[in-house]
C-alpha positions as CSV (number, residue, x, y, z in Angstrom):
1,M,9.0,118.6,127.4
2,R,12.0,116.3,127.1
3,P,14.8,116.7,124.5
4,P,15.0,114.1,121.8
5,T,17.2,111.0,122.4
6,L,19.3,108.9,120.1
7,A,19.3,105.1,120.0
8,P,22.8,103.5,120.1
9,Y,22.7,102.8,116.3
10,E,21.4,106.3,115.2
11,T,23.6,109.0,113.9
12,C,23.2,112.6,114.9
13,A,20.5,114.2,112.7
14,A,21.2,117.9,112.9
15,S,18.4,120.4,112.5
16,V,17.7,121.6,109.0
17,T,19.4,124.9,108.0
18,N,16.9,127.5,106.8
19,D,17.2,130.6,104.6
20,L,16.4,133.5,106.9
21,G,15.9,136.0,104.0
22,G,17.3,139.5,104.2
23,V,18.8,139.3,107.7
24,A,22.4,138.6,108.2
25,P,23.6,135.9,108.6
26,N,20.8,134.7,106.3
27,Y,20.9,131.1,107.4
28,G,20.1,129.3,110.7
29,A,19.4,125.8,112.0
30,G,16.0,125.3,113.6
31,T,12.3,125.6,112.8
32,G,11.9,129.0,114.3
33,P,11.3,131.4,115.7
34,A,14.8,130.8,117.2
35,Y,17.8,129.7,115.0
36,L,21.5,128.8,115.6
37,S,23.7,130.4,113.1
38,G,27.3,131.6,112.6
39,Q,28.8,128.3,111.4
40,N,28.0,125.4,109.0
41,S,29.8,122.9,111.2
42,W,30.7,122.9,114.9
43,Y,33.9,122.0,116.8
44,S,34.4,121.2,120.5
45,G,37.3,123.7,120.7
46,G,34.8,126.5,120.3
47,Q,33.8,129.1,117.8
48,A,31.6,132.0,117.2
49,A,27.8,131.3,117.4
50,F,24.9,133.5,116.6
51,L,21.5,132.8,118.2
52,M,18.8,134.6,116.3
53,V,15.1,135.2,117.0
54,D,12.6,136.1,114.3
55,S,11.2,139.6,114.6
56,R,7.6,138.2,114.7
57,Y,8.3,136.8,118.2
58,S,9.0,139.4,120.9
59,G,8.4,137.4,124.0
60,P,10.9,135.9,126.4
61,L,13.1,132.9,125.5
62,L,14.9,130.3,127.6
63,V,17.7,128.4,125.8
64,R,18.8,125.2,127.5
65,P,21.6,123.0,126.2
66,F,21.5,119.2,126.2
67,Q,23.5,116.2,125.0
68,L,21.6,113.6,122.9
69,R,23.8,110.6,123.5
70,G,26.7,109.7,125.8
71,D,27.2,109.7,129.4
72,G,25.3,112.9,129.9
73,K,28.3,114.6,131.5
74,S,29.4,116.5,128.4
75,T,28.5,120.1,128.5
76,V,27.8,122.9,126.0
77,T,29.2,126.2,127.0
78,L,27.7,129.5,125.7
79,A,29.9,132.5,126.5
80,G,29.2,136.1,125.6
81,S,31.5,137.4,122.9
82,P,34.2,139.8,124.0
83,T,34.2,141.4,120.6
84,V,30.7,142.8,120.6
85,N,31.0,146.5,120.4
86,A,29.2,149.5,118.9
87,N,30.7,148.7,115.5
88,A,29.4,145.1,115.6
89,A,26.0,146.4,116.8
90,D,25.8,148.9,114.0
91,K,26.8,146.4,111.4
92,E,24.2,143.8,112.5
93,R,21.5,146.5,112.7
94,S,22.2,147.5,109.1
95,H,21.3,143.8,108.2
96,G,18.1,143.8,110.2
97,V,19.4,142.3,113.5
98,A,19.5,144.1,116.9
99,L,22.1,142.5,119.2
100,V,20.6,141.8,122.6
101,P,22.1,140.7,125.9
102,A,21.2,137.4,127.6
103,V,21.4,136.3,131.2
104,H,23.3,133.1,131.9
105,T,21.3,130.6,133.8
106,T,22.7,128.3,136.6
107,E,22.1,125.3,134.3
108,G,24.4,126.7,131.5
109,G,21.6,128.2,129.4
110,L,20.6,131.7,128.3
111,Y,17.5,133.7,129.1
112,F,16.4,136.5,126.8
113,G,13.8,138.9,128.2
114,A,10.8,140.1,126.2
115,V,11.3,143.1,123.9
116,A,9.0,145.7,122.4
117,P,7.7,144.5,119.0
118,S,10.0,145.6,116.2
119,S,10.9,144.8,112.6
120,F,14.4,143.9,113.8
121,W,15.4,140.3,114.5
122,R,17.1,139.7,117.9
123,G,20.6,138.3,117.9
124,W,23.0,137.1,120.6
125,L,26.6,136.9,119.5
126,G,28.9,134.6,121.5
127,Q,31.0,131.5,121.6
128,L,29.8,127.9,121.6
129,S,32.1,125.1,122.8
130,T,31.7,121.6,124.3
131,D,34.0,119.5,126.4
132,N,33.7,116.5,123.9
133,P,32.5,115.9,120.4
134,G,29.1,114.5,119.9
135,C,25.5,115.2,119.3
136,F,24.1,118.2,121.2
137,G,21.1,120.5,121.1
138,F,19.2,123.5,122.5
139,Q,15.7,123.3,123.9
140,V,14.3,126.8,123.2
141,D,11.2,127.7,125.2
142,G,9.0,130.7,124.5
143,D,5.6,131.8,125.7
144,V,3.7,129.5,123.3
145,F,6.2,127.1,121.9
146,T,9.1,124.7,122.5
147,E,11.7,124.2,119.8
148,F,14.7,121.8,119.6
149,I,17.8,122.7,117.6
150,V,20.2,119.8,117.2
151,F,23.8,120.1,116.0
152,E,26.8,117.8,115.7
153,V,30.1,118.8,117.2
154,N,33.3,117.6,115.7
155,P,36.5,117.0,117.8
156,G,39.2,119.7,118.1
157,N,39.4,123.2,116.9
158,A,37.7,124.6,113.8
159,P,39.9,124.6,110.7
160,P,41.4,127.9,109.7
161,G,39.7,130.1,107.2
């Protein structure tokens, strides 16, 4: 499968944000079972990102970043959060999300191994940044699906607050 592309006259059409119900955070961009959450808008300087996986899917996931328009040289960086600790894990678990590790791929993506079926959503907490503003996305591949999550990245650092 190939990621979507944008014609020169098209604007970035970010994925729809969905209500994820009783889990926290309770919103995420994507069609599922994977969602990008943590922010309502993204900035190239980087900020916290939460990749979440619906509890109904327990198989492996491969998350690969891509740029929709431009020279193809801009990159999305996903870095594990240095602040994930037992307190964060307990807090998220109380909201129905089990924090899980991911393996960084050589192409800059993330690989999530399969887990035992559970009522808990899977969540990866980290940092998302890009080297330029623009229209970006993730191709998320599972055992029986491919999903594209598209997001627009603004220039600079996120505003305070």
